[in-house]
C-alpha positions as CSV (number, residue, x, y, z in Angstrom):
1,M,12.3,3.2,68.6
2,K,13.6,1.1,65.7
3,I,10.2,-0.6,65.4
4,L,8.5,2.9,65.3
5,K,10.8,4.0,62.6
6,I,10.1,0.9,60.5
7,L,6.3,1.5,61.0
8,F,6.8,5.2,59.9
9,V,8.5,4.0,56.7
10,L,5.8,1.4,55.9
11,I,3.0,4.0,56.4
12,L,4.9,6.5,54.2
13,F,5.3,3.8,51.4
14,G,1.7,2.9,51.7
15,L,0.6,6.5,51.3
16,K,2.6,6.7,48.1
17,T,1.3,3.5,46.5
18,W,-2.3,3.3,47.5
19,A,-4.6,4.9,45.1
20,K,-6.5,8.0,46.6
21,P,-10.4,8.0,46.4
22,N,-11.6,8.5,42.9
23,T,-8.2,7.8,41.4
24,A,-6.4,4.9,39.8
25,I,-2.7,4.1,39.5
26,I,-1.0,2.4,36.6
27,S,2.7,1.9,36.9
28,G,5.5,-0.5,35.8
29,N,9.1,-1.4,36.0
30,I,10.4,-2.7,32.6
31,P,14.1,-3.5,32.5
32,F,14.8,-2.4,28.9
33,L,13.0,0.9,29.2
34,K,15.3,3.9,29.1
35,D,15.1,7.4,30.5
36,S,14.7,8.6,26.9
37,D,11.5,6.7,26.5
38,E,8.0,8.1,26.8
39,V,4.8,6.2,28.0
40,V,1.5,7.5,26.7
41,L,-1.8,6.7,28.5
42,I,-5.0,7.2,26.6
43,M,-8.4,6.9,28.3
44,F,-11.9,6.9,26.8
45,K,-15.3,6.9,28.4
46,Y,-17.1,5.4,25.5
47,G,-14.4,4.0,23.2
48,E,-15.2,3.5,19.4
49,P,-16.4,5.5,17.7
50,Q,-14.2,8.3,19.3
51,F,-16.9,10.8,20.1
52,T,-15.5,14.4,20.0
53,G,-13.8,15.3,23.2
54,D,-14.0,11.8,24.7
55,E,-10.2,11.1,24.5
56,K,-7.9,12.0,27.4
57,R,-4.2,11.6,26.7
58,V,-1.4,11.9,29.2
59,S,2.2,11.0,29.0
60,C,5.2,10.5,31.3
61,R,8.9,10.0,30.8
62,V,10.6,6.8,32.0
63,L,12.9,7.2,35.0
64,N,15.1,4.3,36.1
65,H,13.1,1.9,33.9
66,K,9.9,2.9,35.7
67,F,6.8,4.7,34.7
68,Y,3.8,6.0,36.9
69,F,0.3,7.4,36.2
70,E,-2.2,8.5,38.8
71,Q,-5.4,9.6,37.2
72,A,-8.8,10.7,38.4
73,V,-11.5,8.2,37.4
74,G,-14.9,7.1,38.7
75,S,-16.6,3.9,39.8
76,I,-17.6,3.1,36.2
77,P,-14.7,1.3,34.3
78,I,-13.3,3.3,31.5
79,I,-11.2,2.1,28.5
80,F,-7.5,2.8,28.5
81,G,-4.7,2.1,26.2
82,L,-1.0,2.3,26.9
83,G,1.7,3.0,24.3
84,F,5.5,2.8,24.7
85,N,7.4,5.1,22.4
86,E,11.2,4.5,22.0
87,K,12.9,7.8,21.5
88,I,16.2,6.3,20.4
89,N,16.2,3.6,17.8
90,N,17.2,0.3,19.3
91,P,16.6,-2.8,17.1
92,Q,17.3,-5.1,20.0
93,H,14.1,-4.1,21.8
94,G,12.0,-2.9,18.9
95,S,9.6,-6.0,19.2
96,G,9.6,-5.6,23.0
97,Y,8.0,-2.2,22.8
98,M,5.3,-3.5,20.4
99,K,4.5,-6.3,22.8
100,L,4.1,-4.0,25.7
101,N,1.5,-1.9,23.9
102,I,-1.9,-2.3,25.5
103,M,-4.6,-1.7,23.0
104,Y,-7.7,-2.2,25.2
105,G,-7.9,-2.4,29.0
106,L,-10.4,-1.2,31.7
107,I,-9.6,0.9,34.8
108,K,-11.7,2.4,37.6
109,D,-11.2,4.1,41.0
110,G,-9.2,2.2,43.5
111,D,-7.3,0.3,40.9
112,N,-3.5,0.0,41.5
113,I,-2.3,-1.9,38.4
114,T,1.3,-2.9,38.0
115,I,2.5,-3.8,34.5
116,A,5.5,-6.1,33.9
117,Q,6.9,-7.9,31.0
118,N,6.7,-11.6,30.4
119,E,7.4,-14.0,27.6
120,N,4.1,-13.1,25.9
121,G,4.2,-9.3,26.5
122,V,2.2,-7.8,29.4
123,K,1.6,-9.2,32.8
124,F,-1.0,-7.5,35.1
125,S,-0.9,-7.6,38.9
126,G,-2.4,-5.6,41.8
127,P,-6.0,-4.5,42.6
128,G,-7.9,-4.1,39.4
129,S,-5.8,-6.4,37.3
130,E,-8.4,-9.2,37.3
131,K,-10.6,-7.7,34.6
132,N,-7.6,-6.9,32.4
133,I,-6.4,-10.5,32.8
134,I,-9.8,-11.8,31.7
135,I,-9.6,-9.4,28.6
136,Q,-6.2,-10.9,27.9
137,Q,-7.8,-14.4,27.9
138,F,-10.5,-13.2,25.5
139,S,-7.8,-11.9,23.2
140,E,-5.9,-15.1,23.4
141,Y,-9.0,-17.1,22.3
142,Y,-9.2,-14.7,19.3
143,R,-5.6,-15.0,18.4
144,R,-5.7,-18.7,18.7
145,H,-8.9,-19.2,16.7
146,V,-8.7,-16.4,14.1
147,I,-5.2,-14.8,13.8
148,L,-3.3,-18.0,13.8
149,S,-5.7,-20.0,11.6
150,I,-7.2,-17.4,9.3
151,G,-5.1,-14.3,9.7
152,F,-6.2,-11.3,7.6
153,R,-7.4,-13.2,4.6
154,F,-10.8,-11.7,3.8
155,K,-12.0,-14.2,1.3
156,P,-15.2,-16.2,0.8
157,E,-13.4,-19.5,1.3
158,F,-12.6,-18.6,4.9
159,V,-16.0,-17.1,5.9
160,K,-17.5,-20.2,7.2
161,Q,-14.4,-21.0,9.3
162,Y,-14.4,-17.4,10.6
163,F,-18.1,-17.5,11.6
164,T,-17.5,-20.8,13.4
165,S,-14.5,-19.5,15.1
166,Q,-16.3,-16.4,16.5
167,D,-19.0,-18.7,17.9
168,T,-16.3,-20.7,19.7
169,I,-14.6,-17.6,21.0
170,T,-18.0,-16.4,22.4
171,R,-18.7,-19.7,24.1
172,K,-15.2,-20.0,25.6
173,S,-15.1,-16.4,26.7
174,L,-18.5,-16.6,28.5
175,Q,-17.4,-19.8,30.2
176,Y,-14.1,-18.3,31.3
177,L,-15.9,-15.1,32.5
178,E,-18.4,-17.2,34.6
179,E,-15.5,-19.2,36.2
180,H,-14.0,-15.8,37.4
181,K,-17.1,-13.8,38.1
182,Q,-16.4,-13.7,41.8
183,L,-13.4,-11.5,41.1
184,L,-15.4,-8.7,39.5
185,D,-18.0,-6.1,40.6
186,S,-21.3,-6.0,38.8
187,N,-20.2,-3.2,36.3
188,E,-17.0,-5.0,35.5
189,Y,-18.9,-8.2,34.9
190,G,-21.5,-6.5,32.7
191,L,-18.9,-4.9,30.5
192,L,-17.0,-8.2,30.1
193,K,-20.1,-10.2,29.3
194,A,-20.9,-7.6,26.7
195,M,-17.4,-7.9,25.3
196,A,-17.9,-11.7,25.1
197,I,-21.2,-11.6,23.5
198,S,-19.9,-9.1,20.9
199,Y,-17.7,-11.8,19.2
200,Y,-21.0,-13.5,18.2
201,Y,-22.9,-10.4,17.0
202,D,-19.9,-8.9,15.2
203,K,-19.2,-11.8,12.8
204,G,-20.7,-9.8,9.8
205,R,-17.8,-7.3,10.0
206,Y,-15.6,-10.0,8.3
207,L,-17.3,-9.1,5.0
208,W,-16.9,-5.3,5.3
209,A,-13.6,-5.1,3.4
210,M,-14.7,-7.4,0.6
211,S,-16.0,-6.3,-2.9
212,D,-19.8,-6.5,-3.5
213,S,-19.2,-9.7,-5.6
214,L,-17.2,-11.3,-2.8
215,K,-19.8,-10.4,-0.2
216,R,-22.4,-12.1,-2.3
217,E,-20.3,-15.2,-2.7
218,S,-19.7,-15.2,1.1
219,V,-23.4,-14.9,1.9
220,R,-24.1,-17.8,-0.5
221,I,-21.6,-20.1,1.3
222,L,-23.1,-19.2,4.7
223,K,-26.6,-19.8,3.5
224,S,-25.7,-23.3,2.1
225,N,-23.7,-24.2,5.3
226,N,-26.1,-23.0,8.0
227,T,-24.2,-24.1,11.0
228,Q,-24.4,-21.0,13.1
229,E,-25.0,-21.4,16.8
230,N,-28.0,-19.7,18.5
231,P,-27.4,-16.3,20.1
232,P,-25.8,-16.6,23.4
233,V,-28.1,-13.9,24.8
234,S,-31.2,-12.7,22.7
235,F,-31.9,-9.0,22.4
236,Q,-35.1,-9.5,24.4
237,D,-33.1,-10.7,27.5
238,Q,-33.1,-8.4,30.5
239,F,-29.3,-8.2,30.3
240,F,-29.7,-5.8,27.3
241,S,-31.6,-3.2,29.5
242,K,-28.7,-2.7,31.9
243,E,-27.3,0.8,32.3
244,I,-23.7,-0.2,32.1
245,L,-24.1,-1.3,28.5
246,K,-24.1,2.3,27.2
247,Y,-20.3,2.3,28.0
248,S,-19.7,-0.9,25.9
249,D,-18.3,0.1,22.5
250,Q,-17.8,-3.5,21.4
251,L,-21.5,-4.4,21.9
252,S,-23.0,-1.3,20.4
253,N,-20.7,-1.6,17.3
254,A,-21.4,-5.4,17.0
255,I,-25.1,-4.8,17.0
256,L,-24.9,-2.3,14.3
257,H,-22.6,-4.6,12.3
258,K,-25.1,-7.4,12.6
259,Y,-27.9,-5.1,11.3
260,I,-25.6,-4.2,8.3
261,Y,-25.0,-7.9,7.7
262,D,-28.6,-9.0,7.9
263,S,-30.1,-5.9,6.0
264,C,-27.4,-5.1,3.5
265,Y,-25.0,-8.0,2.8
266,V,-27.7,-10.8,2.9
267,K,-30.3,-8.8,1.0
268,N,-27.6,-7.1,-1.4
269,K,-28.9,-3.6,-0.5
270,A,-27.3,-0.4,0.5
271,L,-27.5,0.8,4.1
272,D,-30.6,2.7,4.8
273,I,-29.8,5.0,7.8
274,A,-33.5,5.7,8.5
275,G,-34.3,2.0,8.5
276,C,-31.5,1.3,10.9
277,Y,-32.8,4.1,13.2
278,N,-36.2,2.5,13.2
279,Y,-34.8,-1.0,13.9
280,I,-33.0,0.3,17.0
281,V,-36.0,2.2,18.3
282,N,-38.2,-0.9,17.9
283,N,-35.9,-3.5,19.2
284,F,-33.9,-1.9,22.1
285,K,-34.6,0.3,25.1
286,G,-33.0,2.3,27.8
287,P,-29.3,3.3,27.8
288,L,-28.2,0.8,25.1
289,K,-30.9,2.1,22.7
290,E,-29.5,5.7,23.2
291,R,-25.9,4.5,22.7
292,L,-26.9,2.8,19.5
293,L,-28.7,5.8,18.1
294,T,-25.7,8.0,18.9
295,N,-23.3,5.6,17.4
296,L,-25.4,5.3,14.2
297,L,-25.8,9.1,13.7
298,F,-22.1,9.9,14.6
299,E,-20.6,7.2,12.4
300,H,-22.8,8.1,9.4
301,K,-22.6,11.8,9.7
302,D,-21.5,12.0,6.1
303,S,-24.8,10.6,4.9
304,S,-26.8,13.2,3.0
305,K,-30.1,11.5,3.2
306,G,-32.2,13.0,6.1
307,H,-29.3,13.0,8.6
308,L,-30.3,16.2,10.3
309,L,-33.9,15.1,10.5
310,L,-32.8,11.9,12.3
311,I,-30.7,13.9,14.7
312,E,-33.6,16.1,15.6
313,K,-35.8,13.0,16.1
314,A,-33.2,11.3,18.3
315,L,-32.8,14.5,20.5
316,T,-36.5,14.2,21.4
317,I,-36.1,10.8,22.9
318,L,-32.6,10.8,24.3
319,K,-32.2,11.3,28.1
320,D,-28.5,10.8,28.5
321,R,-26.8,14.1,28.9
322,D,-23.6,13.0,27.1
323,F,-25.4,11.5,24.1
324,I,-27.5,14.7,23.8
325,A,-24.4,16.9,23.9
326,I,-22.7,14.7,21.2
327,L,-25.6,15.0,18.8
328,K,-26.0,18.6,19.4
329,K,-22.3,19.3,18.7
330,L,-22.6,17.1,15.6
331,R,-25.7,19.1,14.4
332,A,-23.8,22.3,15.0
333,S,-20.7,21.2,13.0
334,R,-21.6,18.8,10.3
335,S,-25.3,19.2,9.5
336,E,-26.5,21.1,6.4
337,G,-26.8,24.8,7.2
338,A,-24.5,24.8,10.2
339,V,-22.1,27.7,10.3
340,A,-18.7,26.4,9.5
341,H,-16.1,26.8,12.2
342,N,-13.3,29.1,11.3
343,F,-9.7,27.9,11.6
344,I,-6.2,29.3,11.1
345,L,-3.6,26.8,9.8
346,P,-0.2,27.3,8.1
347,D,0.4,26.5,4.5
348,I,3.7,24.9,3.0
349,N,5.3,28.4,3.2
350,G,4.3,29.0,6.8
351,I,1.7,31.6,5.7
352,M,-1.3,31.4,8.1
353,R,-4.5,30.7,6.2
354,S,-8.0,31.2,7.7
355,L,-11.3,29.9,6.4
356,T,-12.7,33.3,6.4
357,D,-10.2,34.3,3.8
358,Y,-12.3,32.4,1.3
359,K,-15.7,33.8,2.1
360,G,-17.8,34.2,-1.0
361,K,-16.3,31.1,-2.5
362,I,-17.2,27.4,-2.5
363,V,-14.7,25.7,-0.1
364,I,-13.9,21.9,0.0
365,L,-12.0,20.6,3.0
366,D,-10.1,17.4,2.5
367,F,-8.8,15.9,5.7
368,W,-6.0,13.2,5.2
369,F,-2.9,11.7,6.9
370,T,0.1,9.8,5.7
371,G,-0.4,6.1,5.4
372,C,-4.1,6.4,4.8
373,G,-4.8,4.1,1.8
374,S,-8.3,5.5,1.0
375,C,-6.7,9.0,1.1
376,A,-4.2,8.1,-1.6
377,L,-7.0,6.4,-3.7
378,L,-9.2,9.5,-3.4
379,S,-6.4,11.8,-4.5
380,P,-6.5,11.1,-8.3
381,H,-10.4,11.7,-8.3
382,L,-10.0,15.0,-6.4
383,T,-7.1,16.1,-8.7
384,K,-9.4,15.7,-11.7
385,I,-12.2,17.7,-10.0
386,E,-9.9,20.4,-8.8
387,K,-8.5,20.9,-12.3
388,S,-12.0,21.1,-13.8
389,F,-12.9,24.0,-11.4
390,E,-9.6,25.9,-11.9
391,G,-10.4,29.6,-12.4
392,K,-13.9,29.3,-10.8
393,P,-15.0,30.6,-7.3
394,V,-14.0,27.3,-5.8
395,V,-11.1,26.5,-3.3
396,F,-9.9,23.2,-2.3
397,L,-8.2,23.1,1.2
398,S,-6.0,19.9,1.7
399,I,-5.7,19.6,5.6
400,N,-3.0,17.2,6.7
401,L,-3.4,15.5,10.1
402,D,0.2,14.1,10.6
403,N,2.0,14.7,13.9
404,S,5.1,15.8,12.1
405,K,5.5,18.8,9.6
406,T,8.5,16.9,8.1
407,Q,6.4,13.8,7.5
408,W,3.7,16.1,5.8
409,E,6.3,17.7,3.6
410,K,7.7,14.4,2.6
411,S,4.3,12.9,1.7
412,M,3.4,16.1,-0.3
413,G,6.6,15.5,-2.3
414,T,5.4,12.0,-3.4
415,G,2.2,13.4,-5.0
416,K,0.2,10.6,-3.6
417,Y,-2.2,12.6,-1.4
418,T,-2.4,16.2,-2.9
419,S,-2.4,18.1,-6.2
420,P,-1.0,21.4,-7.3
421,Y,-4.5,22.7,-7.6
422,A,-5.2,22.5,-3.8
423,I,-3.9,24.8,-1.0
424,N,-2.1,22.6,1.4
425,L,-2.4,23.1,5.2
426,T,-1.2,21.3,8.2
427,T,-2.2,20.9,11.9
428,A,1.6,20.6,12.5
429,S,2.5,18.6,15.6
430,L,-1.0,18.5,17.0
431,G,-2.4,16.1,14.3
432,F,-5.8,14.7,15.3
433,R,-5.6,16.8,18.6
434,H,-6.0,20.1,16.7
435,S,-9.2,22.0,17.4
436,V,-10.2,21.9,13.7
437,V,-10.5,18.0,14.1
438,E,-12.8,18.4,17.2
439,N,-14.9,21.3,15.6
440,Y,-15.6,19.3,12.5
441,A,-16.0,15.9,14.3
442,I,-13.3,14.2,12.3
443,D,-12.8,10.7,13.3
444,A,-11.6,9.1,10.1
445,C,-9.9,10.0,6.9
446,P,-10.5,10.8,4.1
447,T,-13.2,13.2,5.0
448,L,-14.5,15.8,2.6
449,I,-16.7,18.8,3.9
450,L,-18.4,21.3,1.5
451,I,-18.9,24.9,2.6
452,D,-21.0,27.3,0.6
453,Q,-20.4,31.0,-0.3
454,Q,-22.1,32.2,3.0
455,G,-19.8,30.0,5.1
456,K,-22.4,27.3,5.9
457,V,-21.9,23.5,5.7
458,M,-23.4,22.0,2.6
459,N,-25.0,18.5,2.3
460,N,-22.2,15.9,1.9
461,A,-21.6,14.4,-1.6
462,I,-21.2,10.8,-2.4
463,S,-17.6,9.8,-2.0
464,P,-15.7,10.2,-5.2
465,L,-14.3,6.8,-4.5
466,D,-17.9,5.4,-5.1
467,D,-19.0,7.4,-8.2
468,H,-15.7,8.8,-9.6
469,G,-16.6,12.3,-8.4
470,K,-19.9,12.8,-10.3
471,D,-22.0,13.8,-7.3
472,L,-19.3,16.2,-5.8
473,T,-19.0,17.8,-9.2
474,V,-22.7,18.3,-9.6
475,R,-23.0,19.7,-6.0
476,I,-20.2,22.2,-6.6
477,T,-21.6,23.3,-10.0
478,R,-25.0,23.9,-8.5
479,A,-23.6,25.9,-5.6
480,I,-21.6,28.2,-8.1
481,G,-24.9,28.9,-9.9
482,K,-26.9,29.9,-6.9
């Protein structure tokens, strides 16, 4: 009888800890977590860029130092991130919370991943942990060869070292992956191989934050020290036709950054969206081509040069239902002539404001959040433009995306982000999760959207950060005269 009781307990325990079909479990027991803490699990099917509606966010409260998530997932690994939010300030464990944050992991059905703390941060164990341990190793190579040796110094004198380091990381990551290939299924292996290859193709991103003159100097240095290794896998290789690659955000973004490096930085030219579109169509095929086209058109939705035409073109060749839906939604929300989505948001006095309140006027939406450096840089240009149109049928709506109304009010008080000429609105505690963000496909700030007197989206202007507001001023002036 005693043995039967033990068996019953074991079976009951097993039922509680085994992942059900089409589900995955992520749990942990962290000694310093308190019952006041919150753990947030974020899951993405496609990663970056964050296509509208792709994010799923759930949270749970810690109980007796433990947290537990059981989520419906499929056989294709999806991206997840895990954040630990300390509700009560505790300097003793502040760095511990940061170390436990997981920026990038993969999870699929049947996984039962346990997270623990070790001296370096996170330790994975249980079914499904293998792929995440491999990702950790890739990250360790990057930390060792880039973060510790170069850091965040985006200067020409470090460009050769950075490119060489990325080659080393690619080589080591591929070798480590092959040594542990037997632990993975074919989809996991494909995504991790794409991740390893991406280090090589993404090297040009290092120049992104540099000024034009520093970019030119960096290119000159690289040309005079041509020590780059050959591609680990050429674009003509059969690997690039695999279905699983449409889920790899690292690879798709790396390929686009390589194009920008080769066609823009090396040739000292501006990005030609149509040229990049044709490059993708002519050099890639299958699901990866569709992902690349979707990435390109979504990331450059603010381009005013033939963007709608390219979306229409892409929709004639795309087969993937998700990518078709993404571009159709983009066309309906951000393309010239699209009917602008109405919204209702509170202003600083709590009065609810609607977009339809301003029908018959030109409306400029300015999306920003506290801590956005480019938003602060944009503000003086916008203030000047807003003042110049005072008394005209033009309305500037400043829409804040902070998660805290208090933070918004504090930032407005600094005068860094807004001006007295704009109507200040907030998404309150919803932040980027508000429907206005999804309806206008906002994935970065600052974002300016122009709406005409009939309530239709206008062609985007050149960012005032690039031309001191000349193009925006011209577009508003022309729209008033219509």
